[in-house]
LORODREN-879501 format. One line per 3 residues: number of its first residue (from 1); their letters; for each residue x, y, z of C-alpha. Coordinates in steps of 0.02 Angstrom, whole numbers, plus 32768, in hexadecimal, padded with zeros to 4 digits. Each point is the difference from the previous one (the first is absolute). Layout:
BEGIN
NUM> A> X/Y/Z; ...
END
This chain:
BEGIN
1> MLS> 20CD/0BBD/4A7B; 8075/7F71/8017; 8011/7FDF/7F3C
4> DKL> 8066/80AE/7FE1; 806C/7FE1/807D; 803A/7F46/7FB3
7> TPF> 8017/8051/7F41; 80AE/803C/8019; 8033/7F66/8054
10> INR> 7FCC/7FAF/7F55; 8040/807F/7F92; 80B6/7FF1/805A
13> YNE> 800A/7F4B/8007; 7FAC/7FF5/7F3E; 80A0/8082/7FDB
16> LTE> 807A/7FA1/8059; 7FD3/7F3C/7FA2; 802F/8079/7F6E
19> LLS> 80A5/8045/8021; 8028/7F54/8055; 7FE7/7FB4/7F5A
22> SPD> 8055/807E/7F77; 80A1/7FAF/7FCE; 807C/807B/804A
25> IGN> 7FD5/7FE0/80B0; 8071/7F73/8011; 8091/8084/7FE3
28> DIK> 7FEA/805F/80A9; 7FEE/7F64/8081; 7FF3/8078/8093
31> RMT> 7F7A/8072/7FB0; 7F91/7F4C/7FBC; 8007/7FDF/80C7
34> DLS> 7FC2/8092/8037; 7F6B/7FF0/7F8D; 7FE6/7F38/8039
37> KEQ> 800D/8044/80BB; 7F62/807F/7FE6; 7FA6/7F97/7F83
40> SSI> 8009/7F6D/8099; 7FE3/8094/8086; 7F40/802C/7FA6
43> QAI> 7FD9/7F60/7FCB; 7F92/7FBD/808C; 7F9F/809A/7FE8
46> VTK> 7FC8/7FF2/7F4D; 7FDA/7F44/8000; 7F82/8042/808C
49> ATE> 7FDC/80A0/7F87; 7FD6/7FA2/7F6A; 7F91/7F77/805E
52> YKK> 7FC0/8095/803F; 7FE2/8062/7F65; 7FAC/7F3D/7FB5
55> LLE> 7FA2/8008/8092; 7F9D/80B8/7FCF; 7FE9/7FE5/7F5A
58> DIE> 7FBF/7F46/8016; 7F7E/805C/8073; 7FD6/8087/7FA4
61> ENK> 7FE3/7F80/7F6F; 7F99/7F98/804E; 7F98/809B/8039
64> SLA> 7FE5/801C/7F5A; 7FAA/7F7C/7FE6; 7FAE/7FE6/809B
67> FDA> 7F59/8038/7F98; 8025/7F9F/7F70; 7F60/7F8A/7FD2
70> ELG> 8083/7F67/7FE3; 8088/800D/8077; 7FA5/806D/8086
73> ELA> 8029/7F7F/807C; 809E/7FC7/7FCF; 8049/80B3/802C
76> KEE> 7F93/8010/80A7; 8050/7F5B/8027; 80B6/803A/7FB9
79> LRA> 7FF0/8098/8058; 7FC7/7FA9/80C9; 8095/7F92/7FE5
82> LEP> 8076/80A4/7FBD; 7FD7/8094/8088; 8021/7FA1/808F
85> LIE> 80C5/7FF5/7FCC; 8008/80CE/7FD6; 8039/8017/80CF
88> PLE> 8079/7F95/8022; 804E/8025/7F5C; 8014/80B6/802C
91> DEI> 803C/7FB9/80A7; 8095/7FA7/7FD7; 8023/808F/7F69
94> KKL> 7FFB/8085/8084; 807F/7F98/8068; 8078/8014/7F67
97> LIP> 7FF3/80AB/7FE9; 802D/8015/80A5; 80C0/8060/7FDD
100> ADP> 808D/7F75/805F; 8066/801C/806D; 80A0/7FFB/7FD5
103> NDK> 803A/7FAF/80A6; 7F7B/7F89/7FFB; 807D/7F7E/7FCA
106> RNI> 80A0/802D/806C; 803B/7FA3/808E; 7FFC/805C/80B8
109> YIE> 803E/802B/807D; 7FA8/8004/8096; 801B/805A/80AF
112> LRA> 7F9A/7FDD/80A9; 8039/806D/80A2; 7FC9/7FFF/8081
115> GTG> 7F96/80AE/8059; 7F9B/8016/807A; 7FEB/7F81/8091
118> GDE> 809B/7FDC/802A; 8039/7F3E/8021; 7F5F/7FC3/7FC3
121> AAI> 7FFD/805B/7F50; 80B9/7FC6/7FEF; 7FB6/7F4F/801C
124> FVG> 7F86/8017/7F75; 8084/8044/7F87; 803C/7F53/7FF5
127> DLF> 7F30/7FA8/8006; 7FD8/807E/7F83; 80AA/7FD1/7F7D
130> NAY> 7FF1/7F34/802B; 7F46/801B/7FB2; 803D/8054/7F63
133> VRY> 808E/7F7F/800D; 7F75/7F89/7FFB; 7F94/8049/7F76
136> ADV> 80A4/8019/7F8E; 8007/7F43/8014; 7F43/7FE2/7FC2
139> KGW> 802C/8077/7F67; 80B9/7F90/7FD9; 805A/80BB/8032
142> KIE> 80AD/7FF9/802F; 803B/8060/809C; 80A8/802F/802C
145> LMS> 8028/8068/80C4; 8053/809F/7FDC; 800C/8047/80BE
148> SSP> 7FCC/7FDF/8093; 7FFF/805F/80AE; 7FAE/7F71/8088
151> SDA> 7FA2/8038/808A; 8048/7FDA/809F; 7F4F/7FB4/8040
154> GGY> 7FEA/7FA7/7F64; 7FC9/802D/7F4A; 804A/80A8/7FA6
157> KEI> 802A/80A5/8016; 802E/8006/7F57; 7FF0/7F7A/7F4E
160> IAL> 801C/801E/7F61; 7FF0/7F74/7F56; 8010/7FEF/7F64
163> IKG> 7F48/7FA0/7FA7; 8028/7FAF/7F4D; 7F84/7FCE/7FB0
166> EQV> 7F7B/800C/7F67; 7F98/80A3/8025; 805F/801F/80AC
169> YSR> 7FD6/80A8/800D; 7F4E/8015/7FA2; 7FCC/7FA3/80B9
172> LKY> 8044/802E/8076; 8019/80BD/7FEF; 7F5C/8024/8052
175> EAG> 806F/7FA5/80A5; 8037/80C2/8002; 7FDA/8059/809D
178> THR> 7FD5/7FFD/80B2; 7FCE/7F41/8067; 7F99/8001/8077
181> VQR> 7FFA/7F60/808A; 7F87/800D/808C; 8026/7F64/807C
184> VPA> 802F/7FCE/809F; 80D3/7FE6/8011; 8046/7F5B/8035
187> TES> 803F/807C/80AB; 7F55/8041/8027; 7FCA/7FCE/808C
190> QGR> 7F6E/8032/8038; 7FBF/7FC9/7F2F; 7FDB/80A1/7FD0
193> VHT> 7FE2/8024/7F37; 80BB/8091/7FDC; 8002/8059/7F53
196> SAI> 809E/8004/7FA6; 8028/8034/7F51; 8091/7FDE/7F6D
199> TVA> 8031/8040/7F5A; 7FFE/7FB2/7F59; 8071/8039/7F6E
202> VMP> 8005/7FB8/7F59; 8075/8033/7F92; 8017/7FBC/7F3F
205> EVD> 80A5/7FAC/7FCF; 8058/807D/7FA0; 809E/7FF9/7F8E
208> DVE> 8080/805D/7FE5; 8003/8052/7F7E; 7F2D/8042/8056
211> VVI> 8061/8047/8098; 809E/805A/7FEB; 8058/8015/80AE
214> NEN> 809A/8090/7FF1; 8075/7FBF/8054; 8024/80B0/8063
217> DLK> 7F4C/8012/8050; 8025/7F59/8062; 8065/8011/80BD
220> IDV> 802C/7F2A/8027; 8029/7FE6/80A6; 803C/7F44/803B
223> MRS> 7FE1/7FD5/80A6; 8007/7F5F/8065; 7F59/7F80/7FF3
226> SGS> 7F8A/8025/80A7; 7F66/7F72/8036; 8003/7F40/7FEA
229> GGQ> 807B/7FAD/7F8B; 8070/7F83/7FD8; 80B7/7FD4/8025
232> SVN> 8062/80BC/7FB9; 7F70/805F/7FE3; 800C/8061/809F
235> TTD> 80A3/800C/7FED; 8048/8076/7F64; 7FBD/8091/7F97
238> SAV> 7F9F/7F9C/7F8E; 7F63/806B/8022; 7FE8/8091/7F73
241> RIT> 7F9E/80A0/802A; 7FC1/805D/7F3D; 7FCD/80C6/8015
244> HIP> 7FA8/8045/7F63; 8021/80A2/8020; 7F9F/8052/7F6B
247> TGI> 7F65/7FCB/8051; 8026/7FAB/80BC; 7FE2/7F55/7FF8
250> VVT> 8064/7F7A/8068; 8022/7F4C/7FCE; 806E/7F9C/808D
253> NQD> 8003/7F38/7FD2; 807D/7FA1/8080; 7FB1/7F51/7FD5
256> QKS> 80AE/7FBC/7FA4; 8097/7FCA/8039; 804B/805F/7F57
259> QHK> 7FF8/80CB/8015; 8002/7FEA/7F47; 7F5B/7FBD/7FFC
262> NKD> 7FC7/8065/8081; 8020/807E/7F94; 7FCD/7FB9/7F65
265> KAM> 7F30/7FD4/8054; 8008/80B7/8067; 7FF8/8053/7F36
268> QIL> 7F91/7F9A/7FB2; 7F82/802D/8092; 8046/80A5/8006
271> KAR> 7FD4/8023/7F1A; 7F3E/7FA0/804C; 7FFD/8078/8081
274> IYE> 8028/8091/7F78; 7FAB/7FC2/7F90; 7F65/7FDB/8071
277> MQI> 800F/80B7/8020; 8007/8037/7F3A; 7F39/7F9D/7FEA
280> EEA> 7FBD/8067/809E; 8022/809C/7FBC; 7FC7/7FF7/7F65
283> KVK> 7F63/7F9A/8054; 7FE2/8095/8072; 801C/8081/7F60
286> EMS> 7F7C/7FA1/7F8B; 7F8D/800E/8077; 8019/80B0/803A
289> ERK> 7FE3/8024/7F4F; 7F6F/7F9D/8010; 7FD9/8048/809E
292> EQV> 7FC8/7F72/807E; 8038/7FF2/808E; 8096/7F7F/8004
295> GTG> 7FF1/7FB7/80A7; 7FF9/7F70/7F9E; 80B5/8002/7FDC
298> DRS> 803B/8019/80C0; 8051/7F65/803C; 7FED/8062/80AA
301> GRI> 7F46/7FCB/7FE0; 7FB8/7F91/8062; 7FA8/7F7C/7F87
304> RTY> 7FDD/7F67/805B; 7FDC/7FA5/80A8; 8038/7F4B/805B
307> NYP> 7F7C/7FEC/807D; 8033/7F5D/803F; 7F8A/7FE4/80A3
310> QNR> 7F71/800A/7F62; 8061/7F8E/7F9B; 7FE4/80A4/7F76
313> ISD> 804B/8071/7F85; 7FDD/80A6/7FC4; 8037/8046/7F60
316> HRI> 7FC6/80AE/8018; 8015/8057/7F4A; 7F6D/7F7F/7FC7
319> TLT> 7FA5/7FE1/8099; 803E/7F60/7FE8; 7FDE/7FA4/80B2
322> LYR> 802D/7F3C/7FED; 7FD8/7F83/80A8; 8097/7F86/7FAD
325> LEE> 80AC/8048/806A; 804F/7F7A/8032; 7FF1/7FA9/7F4C
328> IMQ> 8030/8094/7F8F; 8098/8022/8070; 8031/7F48/7FC4
331> GGL> 7FEE/804E/7F67; 7F8D/7F90/7F8B; 7F91/805D/8011
334> MDD> 8050/80D7/7FE0; 7FB3/7FEA/7F57; 7F5C/801F/806A
337> IID> 8046/809D/802F; 8070/804C/7F88; 7F7E/7FBB/7F4E
340> PLI> 7F7E/806A/803C; 8082/80B4/802F; 8010/7FD4/7F2F
343> ADA> 7F84/8014/7FDC; 7FC2/8093/8056; 80BD/8040/7F9B
346> QAQ> 7FB6/7FCA/7F68; 7F4C/8059/801F; 8056/80A0/802D
349> IME> 806F/8015/7F6A; 7F64/7FBA/7F7F; 7F8F/8081/804B
352> RAG> 808A/8096/7FFA; 8021/7FCA/7F49; 7F44/7FFD/7FD9
355> L> 8008/7F3E/7FE0
END
């Protein structure tokens, strides 16, 4: 029963209250801080659990009085008001019981790369990145461009940006995967619809202490920047390429005139990629232990199709289709895609947890 799952939270909360009330707790600031954080982390669950238990007690009490000669009618009236409150409250509690993703509150690096489709894929990298920029603006997030590789035909072969704000990872982590676009390219003279694809990676921003990199594991090359750039960008050895030998991850940055700044940004991205690799390895291990397929964790899997002629956007993970592609690409309605993905993920977690 749900009430049985709530009892440990209530007991622990009461235990924490006693510990924080002890006379000597003030002598150990670190322990007091840790206990306070733990109590705060379960406060919402305990509040709803207390409300839930009180609701069940009131319902049972009124049921016992339902056939009382004097109080029966009043008890039945109370039951009609109380019983509909059970299911919504249980839904709230189940969501609170979902284990929090430790990365949900982090900022992210988002990386978009052109895949199949040549110039059209590169153009769509720019289009989708602009959609994320508009969405970030709606959410009040800030975007810092980390690295980019413009395409001659417009758009980008690759673009990496840091997005900062509240709950960024919790909402954009579902964007990781292959995005397929179907539309008539500007260069198509006969009006034929072409299909191309790009990949999106979403990597949590990490602190230096969370990903420790041995300098001996790095191969660092400096070179002259290539492509379009401002004055002196292409005339100095400012571009930096870092290879992490144990994982084979390669990061190149040339957006800044300063070699030092390019190296710093490349190192930030490298740490995020290594951390993301660790997350994916943990997910695969967890799924393997549950003997489930790991397709949903594979970035190469096609997750979404953008069909411009039909103004249609389809997310294949939850069989969601909306005929509001243009509005969604403007950023304002992107929640119409993300909210159902979050709800589906929560439902899967609750099912596995037996909630």
